[in-house]
N, CA, C and O atoms as a Tripos MOL2 file, in Angstrom:
@<TRIPOS>MOLECULE
protein
  292   291    73     0     0
PROTEIN
NO_CHARGES

@<TRIPOS>ATOM
      1 N         -62.7510  -95.8550    1.0760 N.3       1 PHE1
      2 CA        -62.1600  -95.6890   -0.2340 C.3       1 PHE1
      3 C         -63.2100  -95.9060   -1.3060 C.2       1 PHE1
      4 O         -64.1390  -96.6950   -1.1340 O.2       1 PHE1
      5 N         -63.0530  -95.2020   -2.4040 N.am      2 GLU2
      6 CA        -63.8630  -95.4080   -3.5950 C.3       2 GLU2
      7 C         -62.9030  -95.4180   -4.7820 C.2       2 GLU2
      8 O         -61.7510  -94.9970   -4.6670 O.2       2 GLU2
      9 N         -63.3820  -95.8940   -5.8980 N.am      3 PHE3
     10 CA        -62.5280  -96.0300   -7.0650 C.3       3 PHE3
     11 C         -63.2120  -95.4290   -8.2820 C.2       3 PHE3
     12 O         -64.4030  -95.6410   -8.5100 O.2       3 PHE3
     13 N         -62.4440  -94.6750   -9.0620 N.am      4 LEU4
     14 CA        -62.9260  -94.0620  -10.2910 C.3       4 LEU4
     15 C         -62.3630  -94.8610  -11.4600 C.2       4 LEU4
     16 O         -61.1450  -94.9130  -11.6290 O.2       4 LEU4
     17 N         -63.2230  -95.4910  -12.2790 N.am      5 PRO5
     18 CA        -62.7110  -96.2510  -13.4260 C.3       5 PRO5
     19 C         -61.8230  -95.3600  -14.2990 C.2       5 PRO5
     20 O         -62.1580  -94.2060  -14.5660 O.2       5 PRO5
     21 N         -60.6930  -95.9080  -14.7380 N.am      6 HIS6
     22 CA        -59.7120  -95.1330  -15.4970 C.3       6 HIS6
     23 C         -59.3590  -95.8630  -16.7840 C.2       6 HIS6
     24 O         -59.1100  -97.0680  -16.7850 O.2       6 HIS6
     25 N         -59.3420  -95.1100  -17.8770 N.am      7 ASP7
     26 CA        -58.8110  -95.6070  -19.1420 C.3       7 ASP7
     27 C         -58.1440  -94.4240  -19.8440 C.2       7 ASP7
     28 O         -58.1080  -93.3210  -19.2980 O.2       7 ASP7
     29 N         -57.6250  -94.6430  -21.0320 N.am      8 ASP8
     30 CA        -56.8850  -93.5850  -21.7250 C.3       8 ASP8
     31 C         -57.7540  -92.3830  -22.0730 C.2       8 ASP8
     32 O         -57.2370  -91.2770  -22.2320 O.2       8 ASP8
     33 N         -59.0690  -92.5800  -22.1930 N.am      9 SER9
     34 CA        -59.9580  -91.4720  -22.5470 C.3       9 SER9
     35 C         -60.5260  -90.7600  -21.3220 C.2       9 SER9
     36 O         -61.3050  -89.8190  -21.4710 O.2       9 SER9
     37 N         -60.1520  -91.1900  -20.1110 N.am     10 SER10
     38 CA        -60.6620  -90.5610  -18.8890 C.3      10 SER10
     39 C         -60.0900  -89.1560  -18.7420 C.2      10 SER10
     40 O         -58.8940  -88.9490  -18.9450 O.2      10 SER10
     41 N         -60.9450  -88.1830  -18.3860 N.am     11 PRO11
     42 CA        -60.4130  -86.8300  -18.1700 C.3      11 PRO11
     43 C         -59.5720  -86.7810  -16.8980 C.2      11 PRO11
     44 O         -59.8830  -87.4570  -15.9170 O.2      11 PRO11
     45 N         -58.5100  -85.9830  -16.9170 N.am     12 THR12
     46 CA        -57.6600  -85.8720  -15.7320 C.3      12 THR12
     47 C         -58.1990  -84.8440  -14.7520 C.2      12 THR12
     48 O         -57.8930  -84.9000  -13.5610 O.2      12 THR12
     49 N         -59.0010  -83.9030  -15.2450 N.am     13 THR13
     50 CA        -59.6250  -82.9180  -14.3640 C.3      13 THR13
     51 C         -61.1210  -82.8960  -14.6180 C.2      13 THR13
     52 O         -61.5840  -83.2410  -15.7050 O.2      13 THR13
     53 N         -61.8620  -82.4920  -13.6170 N.am     14 LEU14
     54 CA        -63.3120  -82.3740  -13.7320 C.3      14 LEU14
     55 C         -63.7030  -80.9210  -13.5160 C.2      14 LEU14
     56 O         -63.1370  -80.2410  -12.6600 O.2      14 LEU14
     57 N         -64.6650  -80.4460  -14.2880 N.am     15 SER15
     58 CA        -65.1570  -79.0830  -14.1050 C.3      15 SER15
     59 C         -66.5330  -79.1290  -13.4490 C.2      15 SER15
     60 O         -67.1440  -80.1900  -13.3310 O.2      15 SER15
     61 N         -67.0000  -77.9810  -13.0330 N.am     16 ARG16
     62 CA        -68.3300  -77.9150  -12.4080 C.3      16 ARG16
     63 C         -69.4320  -78.2780  -13.3970 C.2      16 ARG16
     64 O         -70.4930  -78.7580  -12.9980 O.2      16 ARG16
     65 N         -69.1800  -78.0490  -14.6930 N.am     17 ASP17
     66 CA        -70.1890  -78.3180  -15.7140 C.3      17 ASP17
     67 C         -70.2220  -79.7770  -16.1510 C.2      17 ASP17
     68 O         -71.1980  -80.2140  -16.7610 O.2      17 ASP17
     69 N         -69.1820  -80.5290  -15.8530 N.am     18 SER18
     70 CA        -69.1460  -81.9290  -16.2800 C.3      18 SER18
     71 C         -70.0270  -82.7770  -15.3630 C.2      18 SER18
     72 O         -70.1780  -82.4570  -14.1830 O.2      18 SER18
     73 N         -70.6070  -83.8510  -15.8920 N.am     19 PRO19
     74 CA        -71.4320  -84.7150  -15.0360 C.3      19 PRO19
     75 C         -70.5650  -85.4070  -13.9880 C.2      19 PRO19
     76 O         -69.3830  -85.6520  -14.2300 O.2      19 PRO19
     77 N         -71.1360  -85.7220  -12.8300 N.am     20 PRO20
     78 CA        -70.3400  -86.3850  -11.7870 C.3      20 PRO20
     79 C         -69.8810  -87.7700  -12.2510 C.2      20 PRO20
     80 O         -70.6350  -88.4770  -12.9200 O.2      20 PRO20
     81 N         -68.6650  -88.1570  -11.9040 N.am     21 PRO21
     82 CA        -68.1640  -89.4670  -12.3320 C.3      21 PRO21
     83 C         -68.8510  -90.5980  -11.5700 C.2      21 PRO21
     84 O         -69.3070  -90.4150  -10.4420 O.2      21 PRO21
     85 N         -68.9170  -91.7590  -12.1990 N.am     22 LYS22
     86 CA        -69.5020  -92.9300  -11.5480 C.3      22 LYS22
     87 C         -68.3980  -93.6100  -10.7490 C.2      22 LYS22
     88 O         -67.4580  -94.1610  -11.3210 O.2      22 LYS22
     89 N         -68.5180  -93.5700   -9.4290 N.am     23 LEU23
     90 CA        -67.5310  -94.1870   -8.5530 C.3      23 LEU23
     91 C         -67.9310  -95.6150   -8.2320 C.2      23 LEU23
     92 O         -69.1130  -95.9580   -8.2530 O.2      23 LEU23
     93 N         -66.9390  -96.4490   -7.9330 N.am     24 VAL24
     94 CA        -67.1430  -97.8690   -7.6830 C.3      24 VAL24
     95 C         -66.6220  -98.2040   -6.2890 C.2      24 VAL24
     96 O         -65.5560  -97.7310   -5.8960 O.2      24 VAL24
     97 N         -67.3660  -99.0160   -5.5410 N.am     25 ASP25
     98 CA        -66.9030  -99.5080   -4.2420 C.3      25 ASP25
     99 C         -65.8880 -100.6270   -4.4530 C.2      25 ASP25
    100 O         -65.7960 -101.1910   -5.5430 O.2      25 ASP25
    101 N         -65.1300 -100.9460   -3.4090 N.am     26 LEU26
    102 CA        -64.1390 -102.0220   -3.4920 C.3      26 LEU26
    103 C         -64.7870 -103.3510   -3.8670 C.2      26 LEU26
    104 O         -64.1870 -104.1460   -4.5900 O.2      26 LEU26
    105 N         -65.9830 -103.5960   -3.3940 N.am     27 ALA27
    106 CA        -66.6680 -104.8530   -3.6890 C.3      27 ALA27
    107 C         -67.0560 -104.9680   -5.1630 C.2      27 ALA27
    108 O         -67.3450 -106.0660   -5.6400 O.2      27 ALA27
    109 N         -67.0650 -103.8400   -5.8960 N.am     28 ASP28
    110 CA        -67.5220 -103.8420   -7.2830 C.3      28 ASP28
    111 C         -66.4080 -103.6520   -8.3120 C.2      28 ASP28
    112 O         -66.6920 -103.5740   -9.5070 O.2      28 ASP28
    113 N         -65.1360 -103.5740   -7.8720 N.am     29 VAL29
    114 CA        -64.0510 -103.4430   -8.8490 C.3      29 VAL29
    115 C         -63.9000 -104.7510   -9.6180 C.2      29 VAL29
    116 O         -64.2490 -105.8210   -9.1190 O.2      29 VAL29
    117 N         -63.3780 -104.6530  -10.8340 N.am     30 GLU30
    118 CA        -63.2250 -105.8250  -11.6960 C.3      30 GLU30
    119 C         -61.7430 -106.0970  -11.9430 C.2      30 GLU30
    120 O         -60.9470 -105.1750  -12.1180 O.2      30 GLU30
    121 N         -61.3940 -107.3740  -11.9530 N.am     31 ILE31
    122 CA        -60.0140 -107.7950  -12.2010 C.3      31 ILE31
    123 C         -59.6040 -107.3820  -13.6110 C.2      31 ILE31
    124 O         -60.3610 -107.5510  -14.5670 O.2      31 ILE31
    125 N         -58.3920 -106.8380  -13.7260 N.am     32 GLY32
    126 CA        -57.8550 -106.4370  -15.0180 C.3      32 GLY32
    127 C         -58.1370 -104.9940  -15.3900 C.2      32 GLY32
    128 O         -57.5650 -104.4970  -16.3610 O.2      32 GLY32
    129 N         -58.9940 -104.3050  -14.6570 N.am     33 LYS33
    130 CA        -59.3170 -102.9120  -14.9620 C.3      33 LYS33
    131 C         -58.4980 -101.9780  -14.0790 C.2      33 LYS33
    132 O         -58.0210 -102.3680  -13.0140 O.2      33 LYS33
    133 N         -58.3460 -100.7440  -14.5390 N.am     34 SER34
    134 CA        -57.6010  -99.7270  -13.7980 C.3      34 SER34
    135 C         -58.5640  -98.7370  -13.1670 C.2      34 SER34
    136 O         -59.6030  -98.4030  -13.7360 O.2      34 SER34
    137 N         -58.1920  -98.2720  -11.9690 N.am     35 TYR35
    138 CA        -59.0320  -97.3400  -11.2190 C.3      35 TYR35
    139 C         -58.1590  -96.2880  -10.5610 C.2      35 TYR35
    140 O         -57.0240  -96.5650  -10.1740 O.2      35 TYR35
    141 N         -58.6950  -95.0690  -10.4350 N.am     36 GLU36
    142 CA        -58.0320  -94.0270   -9.6570 C.3      36 GLU36
    143 C         -58.5640  -94.0970   -8.2370 C.2      36 GLU36
    144 O         -59.7710  -94.2150   -8.0280 O.2      36 GLU36
    145 N         -57.6700  -94.0260   -7.2610 N.am     37 LEU37
    146 CA        -58.0370  -94.1170   -5.8540 C.3      37 LEU37
    147 C         -58.6460  -92.7990   -5.3840 C.2      37 LEU37
    148 O         -58.0700  -91.7310   -5.5920 O.2      37 LEU37
    149 N         -59.8190  -92.8820   -4.7460 N.am     38 ILE38
    150 CA        -60.5080  -91.7270   -4.1770 C.3      38 ILE38
    151 C         -60.6860  -91.9850   -2.6870 C.2      38 ILE38
    152 O         -61.2670  -92.9990   -2.2970 O.2      38 ILE38
    153 N         -60.1920  -91.0790   -1.8540 N.am     39 ILE39
    154 CA        -60.4060  -91.1850   -0.4090 C.3      39 ILE39
    155 C         -61.6180  -90.3300   -0.0770 C.2      39 ILE39
    156 O         -61.7020  -89.1750   -0.4950 O.2      39 ILE39
    157 N         -62.5570  -90.8950    0.6750 N.am     40 SER40
    158 CA        -63.7660  -90.1440    1.0080 C.3      40 SER40
    159 C         -64.1090  -90.3090    2.4790 C.2      40 SER40
    160 O         -63.6790  -91.2590    3.1330 O.2      40 SER40
    161 N         -64.8900  -89.3680    2.9820 N.am     41 THR41
    162 CA        -65.3810  -89.4840    4.3500 C.3      41 THR41
    163 C         -66.4560  -90.5590    4.3810 C.2      41 THR41
    164 O         -66.9300  -91.0000    3.3340 O.2      41 THR41
    165 N         -66.8360  -90.9750    5.5670 N.am     42 TYR42
    166 CA        -67.8230  -92.0400    5.7240 C.3      42 TYR42
    167 C         -69.1300  -91.6990    5.0060 C.2      42 TYR42
    168 O         -69.7300  -92.5660    4.3710 O.2      42 TYR42
    169 N         -69.5660  -90.4620    5.1010 N.am     43 SER43
    170 CA        -70.8310  -90.0560    4.4810 C.3      43 SER43
    171 C         -70.6770  -89.7600    2.9940 C.2      43 SER43
    172 O         -71.6750  -89.6560    2.2810 O.2      43 SER43
    173 N         -69.4380  -89.6220    2.5150 N.am     44 GLY44
    174 CA        -69.2040  -89.3030    1.1140 C.3      44 GLY44
    175 C         -69.2800  -87.8130    0.8200 C.2      44 GLY44
    176 O         -69.2290  -87.4080   -0.3410 O.2      44 GLY44
    177 N         -69.4010  -86.9900    1.8650 N.am     45 LEU45
    178 CA        -69.5230  -85.5450    1.6780 C.3      45 LEU45
    179 C         -68.2430  -84.9430    1.1020 C.2      45 LEU45
    180 O         -68.3040  -84.0790    0.2280 O.2      45 LEU45
    181 N         -67.0940  -85.3920    1.5840 N.am     46 CYS46
    182 CA        -65.8050  -84.8870    1.1000 C.3      46 CYS46
    183 C         -65.0460  -86.0180    0.4260 C.2      46 CYS46
    184 O         -64.9920  -87.1390    0.9320 O.2      46 CYS46
    185 N         -64.4570  -85.7010   -0.7310 N.am     47 ARG47
    186 CA        -63.6710  -86.6860   -1.4720 C.3      47 ARG47
    187 C         -62.3560  -86.0660   -1.8990 C.2      47 ARG47
    188 O         -62.2820  -84.8670   -2.1710 O.2      47 ARG47
    189 N         -61.3190  -86.8880   -1.9560 N.am     48 TYR48
    190 CA        -59.9990  -86.4310   -2.3820 C.3      48 TYR48
    191 C         -59.4530  -87.3910   -3.4300 C.2      48 TYR48
    192 O         -59.3280  -88.5900   -3.1780 O.2      48 TYR48
    193 N         -59.1320  -86.8620   -4.6010 N.am     49 ARG49
    194 CA        -58.5250  -87.6670   -5.6610 C.3      49 ARG49
    195 C         -57.0300  -87.7410   -5.4060 C.2      49 ARG49
    196 O         -56.3190  -86.7460   -5.5480 O.2      49 ARG49
    197 N         -56.5580  -88.9150   -5.0330 N.am     50 VAL50
    198 CA        -55.1510  -89.1050   -4.7010 C.3      50 VAL50
    199 C         -54.2750  -88.9490   -5.9470 C.2      50 VAL50
    200 O         -53.1710  -88.4100   -5.8670 O.2      50 VAL50
    201 N         -54.7600  -89.4140   -7.0820 N.am     51 GLY51
    202 CA        -53.9920  -89.3370   -8.3190 C.3      51 GLY51
    203 C         -53.2880  -90.6340   -8.6660 C.2      51 GLY51
    204 O         -52.7010  -90.7480   -9.7420 O.2      51 GLY51
    205 N         -53.3360  -91.6190   -7.7690 N.am     52 ASP52
    206 CA        -52.7160  -92.9170   -8.0330 C.3      52 ASP52
    207 C         -53.6540  -93.7730   -8.8750 C.2      52 ASP52
    208 O         -54.8520  -93.8410   -8.6030 O.2      52 ASP52
    209 N         -53.1050  -94.4280   -9.8980 N.am     53 ILE53
    210 CA        -53.8730  -95.3380  -10.7400 C.3      53 ILE53
    211 C         -53.5090  -96.7590  -10.3280 C.2      53 ILE53
    212 O         -52.3380  -97.1390  -10.3370 O.2      53 ILE53
    213 N         -54.5150  -97.5330   -9.9700 N.am     54 LEU54
    214 CA        -54.3190  -98.9100   -9.5210 C.3      54 LEU54
    215 C         -54.9070  -99.8640  -10.5480 C.2      54 LEU54
    216 O         -55.9940  -99.6220  -11.0740 O.2      54 LEU54
    217 N         -54.1890 -100.9520  -10.8350 N.am     55 GLN55
    218 CA        -54.7340 -101.9980  -11.6900 C.3      55 GLN55
    219 C         -55.0040 -103.2090  -10.8110 C.2      55 GLN55
    220 O         -54.1290 -103.6610  -10.0740 O.2      55 GLN55
    221 N         -56.2230 -103.7300  -10.8960 N.am     56 ILE56
    222 CA        -56.6350 -104.8620  -10.0700 C.3      56 ILE56
    223 C         -56.0990 -106.1390  -10.7080 C.2      56 ILE56
    224 O         -56.4630 -106.4750  -11.8350 O.2      56 ILE56
    225 N         -55.2320 -106.8510   -9.9830 N.am     57 LYS57
    226 CA        -54.6340 -108.0910  -10.4820 C.3      57 LYS57
    227 C         -55.3640 -109.3210   -9.9660 C.2      57 LYS57
    228 O         -55.5800 -110.2740  -10.7150 O.2      57 LYS57
    229 N         -55.7460 -109.3080   -8.6900 N.am     58 GLN58
    230 CA        -56.4890 -110.4320   -8.1300 C.3      58 GLN58
    231 C         -57.2660 -109.9410   -6.9210 C.2      58 GLN58
    232 O         -56.9320 -108.9120   -6.3330 O.2      58 GLN58
    233 N         -58.2950 -110.6730   -6.5560 N.am     59 MET59
    234 CA        -59.1370 -110.2940   -5.4230 C.3      59 MET59
    235 C         -59.1990 -111.4390   -4.4300 C.2      59 MET59
    236 O         -59.2930 -112.6040   -4.8170 O.2      59 MET59
    237 N         -59.1460 -111.1060   -3.1600 N.am     60 ASN60
    238 CA        -59.3780 -112.0660   -2.0890 C.3      60 ASN60
    239 C         -60.8570 -111.9530   -1.7430 C.2      60 ASN60
    240 O         -61.2830 -110.9410   -1.1870 O.2      60 ASN60
    241 N         -61.6270 -112.9520   -2.0540 N.am     61 GLN61
    242 CA        -63.0840 -112.8780   -1.9170 C.3      61 GLN61
    243 C         -63.5790 -113.0940   -0.4970 C.2      61 GLN61
    244 O         -64.7730 -113.3250   -0.3050 O.2      61 GLN61
    245 N         -62.7120 -113.0290    0.5030 N.am     62 SER62
    246 CA        -63.1480 -113.2950    1.8730 C.3      62 SER62
    247 C         -63.3410 -112.0040    2.6720 C.2      62 SER62
    248 O         -62.8770 -111.8990    3.8070 O.2      62 SER62
    249 N         -64.0200 -111.0320    2.0840 N.am     63 PHE63
    250 CA        -64.3430 -109.8370    2.8590 C.3      63 PHE63
    251 C         -65.8500 -109.6420    2.8920 C.2      63 PHE63
    252 O         -66.5740 -110.0940    2.0040 O.2      63 PHE63
    253 N         -66.3040 -108.9620    3.9320 N.am     64 ARG64
    254 CA        -67.7250 -108.6870    4.1110 C.3      64 ARG64
    255 C         -67.9500 -107.1900    4.0910 C.2      64 ARG64
    256 O         -67.0660 -106.4110    4.4480 O.2      64 ARG64
    257 N         -69.1330 -106.7960    3.6720 N.am     65 LYS65
    258 CA        -69.4790 -105.3850    3.6160 C.3      65 LYS65
    259 C         -70.4520 -105.0770    4.7390 C.2      65 LYS65
    260 O         -71.4540 -105.7730    4.9070 O.2      65 LYS65
    261 N         -70.1590 -104.0340    5.5120 N.am     66 ARG66
    262 CA        -71.0390 -103.6540    6.6160 C.3      66 ARG66
    263 C         -71.1640 -102.1360    6.6340 C.2      66 ARG66
    264 O         -70.1900 -101.4450    6.9340 O.2      66 ARG66
    265 N         -72.3250 -101.6100    6.3220 N.am     67 LEU67
    266 CA        -72.5930 -100.1720    6.3740 C.3      67 LEU67
    267 C         -71.5220  -99.3340    5.6880 C.2      67 LEU67
    268 O         -70.9580  -98.4160    6.2840 O.2      67 LEU67
    269 N         -71.2510  -99.6620    4.4300 N.am     68 LYS68
    270 CA        -70.2640  -98.9510    3.6180 C.3      68 LYS68
    271 C         -68.8400  -99.0960    4.1370 C.2      68 LYS68
    272 O         -67.9560  -98.3500    3.7150 O.2      68 LYS68
    273 N         -68.6040 -100.0240    5.0260 N.am     69 THR69
    274 CA        -67.2670 -100.2830    5.5460 C.3      69 THR69
    275 C         -66.8800 -101.7040    5.1840 C.2      69 THR69
    276 O         -67.6650 -102.6290    5.3930 O.2      69 THR69
    277 N         -65.6920 -101.8910    4.6470 N.am     70 LEU70
    278 CA        -65.2480 -103.2250    4.2640 C.3      70 LEU70
    279 C         -64.3210 -103.7760    5.3290 C.2      70 LEU70
    280 O         -63.3830 -103.1060    5.7600 O.2      70 LEU70
    281 N         -64.5890 -104.9920    5.7450 N.am     71 LEU71
    282 CA        -63.7620 -105.6550    6.7430 C.3      71 LEU71
    283 C         -63.1070 -106.8660    6.1020 C.2      71 LEU71
    284 O         -63.7960 -107.6640    5.4660 O.2      71 LEU71
    285 N         -61.8150 -107.0250    6.2460 N.am     72 ASN72
    286 CA        -61.1150 -108.1870    5.7240 C.3      72 ASN72
    287 C         -61.0430 -109.2210    6.8360 C.2      72 ASN72
    288 O         -60.3670 -109.0150    7.8450 O.2      72 ASN72
    289 N         -61.7360 -110.3250    6.6490 N.am     73 CYS73
    290 CA        -61.7940 -111.3630    7.6910 C.3      73 CYS73
    291 C         -60.8950 -112.5300    7.3580 C.2      73 CYS73
    292 O         -60.8210 -113.4910    8.1240 O.2      73 CYS73
@<TRIPOS>BOND
     1     1     2 1
     2     2     3 1
     3     3     4 2
     4     3     5 am
     5     5     6 1
     6     6     7 1
     7     7     8 2
     8     7     9 am
     9     9    10 1
    10    10    11 1
    11    11    12 2
    12    11    13 am
    13    13    14 1
    14    14    15 1
    15    15    16 2
    16    15    17 am
    17    17    18 1
    18    18    19 1
    19    19    20 2
    20    19    21 am
    21    21    22 1
    22    22    23 1
    23    23    24 2
    24    23    25 am
    25    25    26 1
    26    26    27 1
    27    27    28 2
    28    27    29 am
    29    29    30 1
    30    30    31 1
    31    31    32 2
    32    31    33 am
    33    33    34 1
    34    34    35 1
    35    35    36 2
    36    35    37 am
    37    37    38 1
    38    38    39 1
    39    39    40 2
    40    39    41 am
    41    41    42 1
    42    42    43 1
    43    43    44 2
    44    43    45 am
    45    45    46 1
    46    46    47 1
    47    47    48 2
    48    47    49 am
    49    49    50 1
    50    50    51 1
    51    51    52 2
    52    51    53 am
    53    53    54 1
    54    54    55 1
    55    55    56 2
    56    55    57 am
    57    57    58 1
    58    58    59 1
    59    59    60 2
    60    59    61 am
    61    61    62 1
    62    62    63 1
    63    63    64 2
    64    63    65 am
    65    65    66 1
    66    66    67 1
    67    67    68 2
    68    67    69 am
    69    69    70 1
    70    70    71 1
    71    71    72 2
    72    71    73 am
    73    73    74 1
    74    74    75 1
    75    75    76 2
    76    75    77 am
    77    77    78 1
    78    78    79 1
    79    79    80 2
    80    79    81 am
    81    81    82 1
    82    82    83 1
    83    83    84 2
    84    83    85 am
    85    85    86 1
    86    86    87 1
    87    87    88 2
    88    87    89 am
    89    89    90 1
    90    90    91 1
    91    91    92 2
    92    91    93 am
    93    93    94 1
    94    94    95 1
    95    95    96 2
    96    95    97 am
    97    97    98 1
    98    98    99 1
    99    99   100 2
   100    99   101 am
   101   101   102 1
   102   102   103 1
   103   103   104 2
   104   103   105 am
   105   105   106 1
   106   106   107 1
   107   107   108 2
   108   107   109 am
   109   109   110 1
   110   110   111 1
   111   111   112 2
   112   111   113 am
   113   113   114 1
   114   114   115 1
   115   115   116 2
   116   115   117 am
   117   117   118 1
   118   118   119 1
   119   119   120 2
   120   119   121 am
   121   121   122 1
   122   122   123 1
   123   123   124 2
   124   123   125 am
   125   125   126 1
   126   126   127 1
   127   127   128 2
   128   127   129 am
   129   129   130 1
   130   130   131 1
   131   131   132 2
   132   131   133 am
   133   133   134 1
   134   134   135 1
   135   135   136 2
   136   135   137 am
   137   137   138 1
   138   138   139 1
   139   139   140 2
   140   139   141 am
   141   141   142 1
   142   142   143 1
   143   143   144 2
   144   143   145 am
   145   145   146 1
   146   146   147 1
   147   147   148 2
   148   147   149 am
   149   149   150 1
   150   150   151 1
   151   151   152 2
   152   151   153 am
   153   153   154 1
   154   154   155 1
   155   155   156 2
   156   155   157 am
   157   157   158 1
   158   158   159 1
   159   159   160 2
   160   159   161 am
   161   161   162 1
   162   162   163 1
   163   163   164 2
   164   163   165 am
   165   165   166 1
   166   166   167 1
   167   167   168 2
   168   167   169 am
   169   169   170 1
   170   170   171 1
   171   171   172 2
   172   171   173 am
   173   173   174 1
   174   174   175 1
   175   175   176 2
   176   175   177 am
   177   177   178 1
   178   178   179 1
   179   179   180 2
   180   179   181 am
   181   181   182 1
   182   182   183 1
   183   183   184 2
   184   183   185 am
   185   185   186 1
   186   186   187 1
   187   187   188 2
   188   187   189 am
   189   189   190 1
   190   190   191 1
   191   191   192 2
   192   191   193 am
   193   193   194 1
   194   194   195 1
   195   195   196 2
   196   195   197 am
   197   197   198 1
   198   198   199 1
   199   199   200 2
   200   199   201 am
   201   201   202 1
   202   202   203 1
   203   203   204 2
   204   203   205 am
   205   205   206 1
   206   206   207 1
   207   207   208 2
   208   207   209 am
   209   209   210 1
   210   210   211 1
   211   211   212 2
   212   211   213 am
   213   213   214 1
   214   214   215 1
   215   215   216 2
   216   215   217 am
   217   217   218 1
   218   218   219 1
   219   219   220 2
   220   219   221 am
   221   221   222 1
   222   222   223 1
   223   223   224 2
   224   223   225 am
   225   225   226 1
   226   226   227 1
   227   227   228 2
   228   227   229 am
   229   229   230 1
   230   230   231 1
   231   231   232 2
   232   231   233 am
   233   233   234 1
   234   234   235 1
   235   235   236 2
   236   235   237 am
   237   237   238 1
   238   238   239 1
   239   239   240 2
   240   239   241 am
   241   241   242 1
   242   242   243 1
   243   243   244 2
   244   243   245 am
   245   245   246 1
   246   246   247 1
   247   247   248 2
   248   247   249 am
   249   249   250 1
   250   250   251 1
   251   251   252 2
   252   251   253 am
   253   253   254 1
   254   254   255 1
   255   255   256 2
   256   255   257 am
   257   257   258 1
   258   258   259 1
   259   259   260 2
   260   259   261 am
   261   261   262 1
   262   262   263 1
   263   263   264 2
   264   263   265 am
   265   265   266 1
   266   266   267 1
   267   267   268 2
   268   267   269 am
   269   269   270 1
   270   270   271 1
   271   271   272 2
   272   271   273 am
   273   273   274 1
   274   274   275 1
   275   275   276 2
   276   275   277 am
   277   277   278 1
   278   278   279 1
   279   279   280 2
   280   279   281 am
   281   281   282 1
   282   282   283 1
   283   283   284 2
   284   283   285 am
   285   285   286 1
   286   286   287 1
   287   287   288 2
   288   287   289 am
   289   289   290 1
   290   290   291 1
   291   291   292 2
@<TRIPOS>SUBSTRUCTURE
     1 PHE1         2 RESIDUE 1 A PHE
     2 GLU2         6 RESIDUE 1 A GLU
     3 PHE3        10 RESIDUE 1 A PHE
     4 LEU4        14 RESIDUE 1 A LEU
     5 PRO5        18 RESIDUE 1 A PRO
     6 HIS6        22 RESIDUE 1 A HIS
     7 ASP7        26 RESIDUE 1 A ASP
     8 ASP8        30 RESIDUE 1 A ASP
     9 SER9        34 RESIDUE 1 A SER
    10 SER10       38 RESIDUE 1 A SER
    11 PRO11       42 RESIDUE 1 A PRO
    12 THR12       46 RESIDUE 1 A THR
    13 THR13       50 RESIDUE 1 A THR
    14 LEU14       54 RESIDUE 1 A LEU
    15 SER15       58 RESIDUE 1 A SER
    16 ARG16       62 RESIDUE 1 A ARG
    17 ASP17       66 RESIDUE 1 A ASP
    18 SER18       70 RESIDUE 1 A SER
    19 PRO19       74 RESIDUE 1 A PRO
    20 PRO20       78 RESIDUE 1 A PRO
    21 PRO21       82 RESIDUE 1 A PRO
    22 LYS22       86 RESIDUE 1 A LYS
    23 LEU23       90 RESIDUE 1 A LEU
    24 VAL24       94 RESIDUE 1 A VAL
    25 ASP25       98 RESIDUE 1 A ASP
    26 LEU26      102 RESIDUE 1 A LEU
    27 ALA27      106 RESIDUE 1 A ALA
    28 ASP28      110 RESIDUE 1 A ASP
    29 VAL29      114 RESIDUE 1 A VAL
    30 GLU30      118 RESIDUE 1 A GLU
    31 ILE31      122 RESIDUE 1 A ILE
    32 GLY32      126 RESIDUE 1 A GLY
    33 LYS33      130 RESIDUE 1 A LYS
    34 SER34      134 RESIDUE 1 A SER
    35 TYR35      138 RESIDUE 1 A TYR
    36 GLU36      142 RESIDUE 1 A GLU
    37 LEU37      146 RESIDUE 1 A LEU
    38 ILE38      150 RESIDUE 1 A ILE
    39 ILE39      154 RESIDUE 1 A ILE
    40 SER40      158 RESIDUE 1 A SER
    41 THR41      162 RESIDUE 1 A THR
    42 TYR42      166 RESIDUE 1 A TYR
    43 SER43      170 RESIDUE 1 A SER
    44 GLY44      174 RESIDUE 1 A GLY
    45 LEU45      178 RESIDUE 1 A LEU
    46 CYS46      182 RESIDUE 1 A CYS
    47 ARG47      186 RESIDUE 1 A ARG
    48 TYR48      190 RESIDUE 1 A TYR
    49 ARG49      194 RESIDUE 1 A ARG
    50 VAL50      198 RESIDUE 1 A VAL
    51 GLY51      202 RESIDUE 1 A GLY
    52 ASP52      206 RESIDUE 1 A ASP
    53 ILE53      210 RESIDUE 1 A ILE
    54 LEU54      214 RESIDUE 1 A LEU
    55 GLN55      218 RESIDUE 1 A GLN
    56 ILE56      222 RESIDUE 1 A ILE
    57 LYS57      226 RESIDUE 1 A LYS
    58 GLN58      230 RESIDUE 1 A GLN
    59 MET59      234 RESIDUE 1 A MET
    60 ASN60      238 RESIDUE 1 A ASN
    61 GLN61      242 RESIDUE 1 A GLN
    62 SER62      246 RESIDUE 1 A SER
    63 PHE63      250 RESIDUE 1 A PHE
    64 ARG64      254 RESIDUE 1 A ARG
    65 LYS65      258 RESIDUE 1 A LYS
    66 ARG66      262 RESIDUE 1 A ARG
    67 LEU67      266 RESIDUE 1 A LEU
    68 LYS68      270 RESIDUE 1 A LYS
    69 THR69      274 RESIDUE 1 A THR
    70 LEU70      278 RESIDUE 1 A LEU
    71 LEU71      282 RESIDUE 1 A LEU
    72 ASN72      286 RESIDUE 1 A ASN
    73 CYS73      290 RESIDUE 1 A CYS
């Protein structure tokens, strides 16, 4: 999973001419901010914008990152 920062000024569609959006990993999301959920392949070659907007309320800091994969321990 990846997350696209979302606010009221965020575009709902992207064109080929627009710059690529800055995506955020789960380890880098911030509490209180809203993000659009992006499902991607392991290599990041294919991405799908689900369209769901998530607001981060709290984080459980007991996860580890291993080769772009997050494990909840």
